[in-house]
Residue, then its C-alpha position, 0 to 999 in steps of 0.5 A: m708718344v714715344d720715339a721708336t728711333e733707337p738703334r735696333v736690328i731687324e732679323s729675317r729668317f729663311a729655312v731652305e725648302s727641299d725644292c731649292a736644294g742645290w741653288r746658289l745663295d744669290r739665286y735663292l735670295r732673288h727668289k725670296i726677295p724679288r724687290l732686291s737688286r743684284t748689287r743689294i743682294q751681294r752687299i747683304i750676303k757680304l755684310q748681313l747674312t749667315i747660313d747656319g751661323a757661318p758666313a757665306k758667298p753668293s755662289s754657296k750651294l744650298r741644302a734643304g733645311q739650312g737656316i739663313l739669317i739676315r740681320r740689318p740695322a732698322p731704319r729710323e722710324p717716326p714716333v708713334p703713340r705706344d699706349f693703348r687701352v684694353l676694352f674687353d678681354d674674356g680669354d677668347v677675344l681681346a678688344i683694344d682702343k687703337p690710338a690714331g697714328l699707330p700702324m697696324h702691321p709692319t711697313a717699309r716705314y714702320h717696323f717696331g712702332t706697330l700694333t702687332r709689335l706692341l701686342s707682342e711686348r704687352f702680351p709676350g708669348q701669347p698667340l694673338q691674331i688681329a682680326h681686321r684692319i683700320d687705317r693708321e690715322t683712324s682711331g678706335l676699336v680693334l678685335i684680336a683673337r686669342g688663339p687659333v680657335a678664336a681666330r678661325g671663328l672671327k675670320m669665318a664671321f668676317a668672311a660671311r659678313k656677320v660682323e657689323k662695324k660702325y664708325l663716327a665720321l666728322v665731315h665738312g659741310q651740312v649733309r642734307d638728308g638724315l640717312g642714306t646709302i653710298d653705293l659706288p664701286l671702288r678701285l685703286s687709282e692709276g694716278p701718281i698716288k697708288i694707294k688712293m681709291v677712286v670711283d669706277r662704275a665700270a671696273g670698280l669692285p662693289s662697295r656700299t656704305r650706309w650712313r646716318v646723321v648723328e649731329r649737325l654742326p656749323a659747316h660740319t656734320l657728325l655721321e655714323c657710317r656702317p660699311e657693308t663691304g670692306r674695301q680699302h679706305q672705303i668710308r673715306a673715299h665714299l664720303f669724298a665722292i659725295g662731296h663731304p670729305l672727312v675733316g683732316d683727310k690729306l688724301y681724300c680732299s680737293d688738293e692731292q698736293l696736301f698728301t704729298d707735302f705731308c709725306d715729304r715734310g710731315w705736319s706743318d703750319t700750312l697743313a694745319d691751316r688747311l686741315v685743322l686736325p692732323r689726322q682724319a676724323l674717323h673713329a671705329f666706335e662699335v663692333r657687333f659679332p658672333h662670339p667665336r666660342t659661344g656664338v652669342w652676339t656681342t657688341l663692344t664700343a670705344p668712346l670717341a677719341e678725345d681729339i675729335a671730341a674736342y673739335v666737336r665741342a669747339l664747333r658746338e660753341q660757335 
């Protein structure tokens, strides 16, 4: 794990579109970055912005094709794991084993400590496109297209639901049946935690997860989960909805305060006592897909992450 907090600069570039010619610079920035306040825009123009390499004023009139560059100090980022293992690479498809804790794409909190950034550092200049997402705390297999042809093929396969993904999930409680299907519509919560998904049979989007028991353990069950739809947090929300939340899940649990505490103060002894694992025990272990160039069905796997595997071993010894 490497701390990605050394001082860096984030650059944002814009090329003035023809239909924006003649606009004031401050109006253009409000159009391109609507979340910024007027005060923030004024400060950016004064301290962080150039047009074709030269300083500008809020009232500067723009011409089509001009290049706007904003350079701002990067915020300090939490440390993330920066090593990942390549599982497969045939020149068309790259598959990696993403460690838990590594975000996929830049967010307000993470810019340099992301999988997209690490891919650009490890494979500089190569046209890689991540084909799908898994949560930051979820470990396991991620498919990456090498070039536009492979990207188009994988995108079409995902859109047509031809890609089969399987996850290993360690949940609380003894799951009674050997296999089953969770068919519960999901939508974003209207509560204080806006990223949380909730079951809504009237207004939710169709969401379906198949599962089977892999192993029963003391007060826990190891499940194989196969999502048939791709909703945000689908497996986590579905398992919580049937009374078997993931071990270590701070969001889909009986006490939402755990998630708030983690966001405010990070991992703590109190959270460790309540959650046991510092991340949700969910691992993307298998993907089956038609190869984007040959069409041949290809199955790739990632071994269960060691932190989950160690906890499973400890449960077996009880």
